[in-house]
N, C-alpha and C positions, 0 to 999 in steps of 0.2 A: 685232104680235100677240105675246102672251105665250107664251114657250116652255113654262113650267110654270104652270098656273093655280092660283088659290086659295092662294097663299103667304101666310103671316101677315104682318100689318103691324106692325112694332115701334113705330111712332108711336102706334098704337092700344093696344097691350099696355102701353106705358110712358108713357102720356100724363100730363103734370103736372097737378095740380089748378089751377084758376083762381086767380090772385092779382093783387093790385093792380099797376099799372104800375111803381110805385117799388120794390115788393118784387121783381118780376121783374128790374128793372134791377140791383138789389143782388145778386141771385143770379148774374146773368151776369157782373157785375164780379168777383165772388169766383172764379168758375170760370175766367175769363180770366186773372186774376192767378195762380191756382194753376198754370195751364198754363205761364206764364212762369217761375215758380219751379221747376217740375219739369224745365225744360230743363237745370238745373244740379244737381239733387238728387233724392232719392226722396221719396215722400209721407210715409214714416216720419220723415224729418228736417225736414219743414216744421213750423214753429211756427205754431199757430193765431193767436197774438198777432201775429206778423210778417205773417201772411196778411191779417188784418184791417187792419193799418196800411197795407200795400202796396195793398190793394184800396180803401182810403179809406172803410171802413165801421167802425162800432163793434163791439166784441166781442159785445155783445148781439145785434146784427143778424146777425153771422156765425153765432152758435150757434142763432139761430132758424131759419136756413136749413139749417145742417148741424150736427147735434149732436156729431159727432166726425169724425175723418179717414176712417173707414170710409164714412160717409155722403157725404163729399166725393168719395172715390174712386168710389163707385157713381154719383154724378151725372156725373163726368167720363167714365166708361165708357158711361153711358147716352147722353151726347151723341155719343160716337164711334160707338156702335151705330146711332144715328139717321142718321148720315152713311152708314154701311155699308148701311142699309136703302135709302136713296135710290140708292146705286150698284147695289144688287141690282135694284131696280125698273127702272133703265135697262138693265142687262145682260140682264134677263129678256126685254126687248123686242128685243134684238140677237142673242142666242145662236141658233145654228142647231139645236142638239139639246139635250135635257135633260141628257145626259152633259156636254156642253160647259159648260152652266150650273153643274152640280154641281161640276165640277173647278175652275171659276173661284171658286165660293163657298168651297170648301174652302181653296184657296190664299189667298183674302182673309181667311178666319178665322185661318189660320196666321199671316199677317202681323199681324192684329189682336192676337193673343195675344202675339206676339213684341214688338210695339210697346207694348202696354198691360199686359204681364205683371206689372209692379210694382204697378199699380193693382188688377188682378184678384187678385193674391196678398193685398193688403191687405184686400180684401173677404172672400175665402174664409177667411182666417185669423182672422177676428173671433172672439175667445175664447169668447163666450157663445152661440155657435151650434153646432148639431150638425154633424158632419163633412160631410154632403152637402147642407147647406141651400142652397148656391149653385145646385145643380141644380134647385131648386124655384122659382127666380126667373123672372120674365118674360124676362130676358135669355137664360137657357139654354133655356127652353121655345121661344123664338123660333128659336134655332139648331137645336134638335132637330127641330121641326116642319118647318123648311125642308129639313133633310137628309133626313128621312123622305120628304117629298113629291117631292123631286128624285130620290131613289133609286128610288122606285116608278115615276116617269115615265120614268126612264132604263132600267129593267130589266123592268118589268111584274111584278116579284116583290112579295110582301106582307111582306117582311122589312125594311122601311125603319126600323122602330123599333130592330131589332137593329143595323143599320148605324150609326145615330146613337149608340147606347149604346157601340158599339165605338170610334167615332172621337172623340167628344167628350172623354173622359178623356185620350186621347193628345195632342190639341191643347192642352188646358188644362195638361197636365204640362210643356209646353215652357218656360213662364215667360219672363222678360225675357232677351233675347239681344242682345249688342252686336257681337260679332265677326262679320264677313261670312261667315266659314267656318262658324260655328255656325248662322247664319241659313240658309245654303244647305243645311246638313245637315238642319236641321229641315224645310225645305220638301221635300227629297228623301224623308225618312222618311215624312211624311204622304202625299206623292204616291204612293209605292210601296205604302203600306197601302191607299189608295183603289183603286189599280189591282188589287191582290190581291183586294179585296172585289168589284170589278166584273167581273173577267175571266171568272168562271164564266157570266156572262150575255152575254158579248160576241158570241158566235156567233149568238145568236137574237134579241137585243133591241136591241143598240147599233149 
């Protein structure tokens, strides 16, 4: 049984348009190749020409799928968020309380940003977008609605939107982290913030 009902489905929010089997195969080959290249470099340092060669597709095919590296970064983040959606679905069936689910989700989001910070930064910093455009995407709407619904389920309060607005910028500010100490510090920072925001409700609701 679901711990928190009516959570948004990222697969629905970010469903890809239908495409021919060969086009889908080319898209996946490009993404898989990009991930291999990202193991040793950043997306800013990936050459689109090298990516096309390594993926075994023509440059025209590459640019039909991904107009630029921002589009490529967004597709990679989308793939990883779909994996996170599947984990959330499974965890929602296993969690004992809404607070347990909320704490797991926040920890997973923190890990997601720490791991994908370089990609997320490449998306957010796209020069021809307004400063807050990333917050209007399905990606952040999915995160925000999940946080709101989990908070309401855990506390009974109607301030879930405020909770999400407070937490999301903090998590997104973390960026890419490599040092284990930095990663641990990031997790502790977010965990303490969540505890501070939840503690006023702990005596009556949690």
